[in-house]
N, C-alpha and C positions, 0 to 999 in steps of 0.2 A: 503493499499499499504505500501511496504517496502522501505528503502532509496534508493536514487538514486547513482549510483556510483560517477558521477560527473554531476553536475547539469550546464544546459545551462540557460544563462539569459532569454531565451523565457519560460523556465519551472518556473522558478521563477516568472515571471511576470504573469503567467498563475495560478500560485499557490496563489500568493497574491489576485489576481481577485477572485479566487475560494472561499478563506476566507473572500472576501470582508472587506479588511483592508486598512486602509490609508498606504501610503509609510512609514510615521514615525512610525506607531504603528508597523507594520510589520518588520521593520528594528530594532526596539527595541527588539522586540520578538527573532529576530535571533541573536542580538548582534552585529549589524553593525552599522555605520553611516548612515543616510538619503544619504548623498553623495555617500558613496560606494553602496547602493542598486541602486541608479538611474545608476551608473557606470555600474553594473551587468546588468540590464534590459536593458541598451540601446546596451549593447555589442552583445547579442543575442546568440553567440556561447558558447562553453564551459566557466566556469568561475572556478577559485581556490579558494574556501574558505578556512579559516582556520579550523581546525580540530572541533574546538568548533562551529563554525558557521555551519559546515557541518551537525555536531551532532543535532544541533537545528533545521536545515530545515528538517532532516531525522525524527526526533521525532514528529515535528509538522505534517508531512505527514503521518505518520503513526498512529497518533491518531485522525487524523481528522475525523468528522462524515461522516456518508452516503451522506448527501446532499453536502457537500463539496467534497467529492471523485468524485460525480456524474459531478458537474460543472468543476471539474478539468479534468475529463476524456473527458467531451464535448469540452473544451477549447484546449485540446492537440490534439484531432481529428481534429478540426477545422483547426489548425495549420497544420498537416500531410497533410490535403488534399488541402490547400491553398498553401503549400510551397513544396509539395511532400517531406517531411521530413522524412527518414527513423529512425531517431534516435527518433522523437517523436512517430512515429509508434510502434516502439520497446517498449514503456512504456505502451502500452494499452495491456491487456490481451486476448481480443477479441472484435469484434464489437457486444457488447450486447444490445440487445432492451430491455432496462428497461421499467417496469411498475410500477407506485406508486400505493400502495393498497390505496383505498379511506378513509378507516376509521383509520388505525394505521399509514398510511404515510409511510409504510416500501417499500423499492425497492424490486421488484421482478423480475426474469427472467423466459423465457420460457424453459421449457423441452419439446422436441417434441415426439410424440407417436412414438412407435416402440420398437423393441427389443433392449435390452441390455443383458451383460453377468452379471450375478448374483450369489452371494454366493461364498465360497470357491471354489466352481467346476466350476464356469463359466458356469451356467446353463441359455440358452437362455430363456429370460423372457419378456414378453411384458408389456409394460404401454400406458394408453392413454396419452395425452397431458396434462400439468399442469403447473402451476406458483409455483415457490417456492421463499421464502426471500432469499435475497442474504446474509445477514447477520443473524445469532441467535438474537431471542428477546433479547434486552438489558434491562439494568434496567430503562433506560430513556422511551424505549417503555412501559414497564410495569408500570411506574408510571402514564403515561396518561390513561391507562386501569383502574388503581386503582382510579384515580380522577373522572373517568368517571362512574364507578359502585359502588365504595365503598368497592371493594373486599378486602380481607385482605391482609397485606403488607408482604413481606418476612421478615424472622427474622434476616436478617443482615442489615437492615435498621434501625438506631438508631432511637428510637423515631417515627418509621413509615415513615421516610424521607430517601429518597435515599441519600447518599453523592456525591456531584459533582464529586469526585475522581473516581467514578466507573460508571458514567452515560452510558459510552460507552463500558462496559463490559457486557457479557450475565448474564442475570438475573438468580439466582440460588435460593436454597431452597424453589423450587416449585414442587408440586406433579403433578402426571397426572391429577388429576381434575382441579387444578388451570391453567396448560398448555391448557386444552380442554375448559375451561371456557373462557379463553383470545381468543383463536381462533374461538370460536363461537362469542363473541363479536366483533371481527374484520371481521366477514363475511367470515372467512376462515375455515380450517381444520388443524388437526396434520397431517403429511405426514404418508403414509404407509412405513414400512419398505423399501419395493421395491422402491417405488418413492424417498425416502431419500438416497439410494444406488446408484440410476441411476444419480441422481443430483451429487453425490461425484464421482464416477468412469467414467461416461461419458457411450456412447452406446458401447464402445470396451472393457469395462471391466479392465481399470487400476487398478493396485494393491492400488493406492494412487491417491489423487485427481490431483497432480501435475506429476504423472508417475508411473514407477515400481521401482525407486530406494528408498531404504528404508531410509529416510532422516530425522532425527527427528527434525533438524533446522528448518523444513518447518511448524512446528507445536509446539503447546504449550501442553507438554506432560512431565512426571515424568522426563525423560532424560534429559529434557531442563534446569532444576534445578530453576524455577521461582517460583514454590510453591503456585501459585495463578492465578486466571483468569487475562487475558489480553484483551485490547481493541479489539472488533471485526474485525476490519480493518487491523489489525497488519500483518497478514502473507499474504501478496500479492503473494509472490512465491509460498504459498500452495495452491491457488486457483484452483477450480476444471475446467474441460472443459466447463461446462456451465456458470462460471464465479460466483461460490458460495465460500464464503469464510467458515474457521473454520470447514469443515467437517472431520477432524482430531483434536484431543485434544481440549483443553479449556474446554469446558463441554461436557458430555453425553447429547443426546438430546431425548426426548420422542417422540414416535412414536404412531401411531393410531393404529397399529397391535398387537392383544392380543395374548400373547403366550401362555397362559392357565387363567383359570378363575381368575379375579382380578389382573392378570399381564399384563404389557405391555412391549415391547421391546424397547430397548435403542440402539442408533447407536452412533459410532463417537469417543468413549473414551473422556479423560478429561486431566486436568493438573496434576491429582493424578495417571493417568493410566502410566505404562510402554509402550514404542513405540511399544511393540510386541502386543499391545491391539489396536492399531489405526487404523489398514486397515479398510475401510467401508465394506467389505464383512462380517466381524466379527459381532456378535451379543451379545447383554447382555439383561438382562430384570430385572424388579422390581415391587413391588406392587404398586398398584394406590395410595396409601397413603405414599409412601417412599418420604420423603424431605431431601436433602444433599446439601452440598457446592459445589458439582461439576456437577449438573444436572441442564438443562435448555430444551430450546426447541426451535424450529422455525416452520413456517406455511407454508401451500400450498392452493392455488385455482384453480378453474376450468377456463380457459382462455374465456374471453368475445365472444359471438356470436359463 
């Protein structure tokens, strides 16, 4: 999620509950006194934090992990239902029915069967129903896989250990075989390029996950000037119609679709890519053995029952 233009006391209270922090610990992280936090949370309506406190709240929200995001969304949903609160409803991107993958614990969302508009020419294309990871596979996800299987670690982990600072960033320096091995361990698969594209564009063929406006600020691309990966939860305003994050920018993502013998398609562009390469309808490919600092993956699975 991105920052909120102006927080309400209800949102602060819900966010603290989602983080499972005490009032004093939360206040210290935001940079306010415990007394001020109590005042905010009891007020309910809009609050006016100082710029530094607003920035702290926004940063905490943007970098919160998937589990926190899910709890926050649930609490805000409950508020909206109980109070008919249009402001709270506006914070939610959609009423997404999350599923938690049983092995790697990642949040997944359903993509219904049916036709969507695919490719640069918006060709009507059918897909069966499937589930797709809300977020790319992170370094933290990959670390669990490594611990469980003994698989080799990515080259950017010093001494084979993932730095805390990039736990929530997409894993990189993984080739297609690494990605496919992770997917098999998790009981899932890499998405076909069509599955990936439908999850990014929706059934009506948006040019970008957020719509048709070419807005580089909604993703981590070369034009953004960041120059590195970012947390997978950062770009709330760039979320797809199905509630999927980082379908433009941050990292290229391996797909299950073979472009030619020994090469597989990549989708989505990366922090190293100009925004002109970010449209989900576009394709790229690479050798199965290619590893780079801007290439990762996410997984799909078949709905139960």
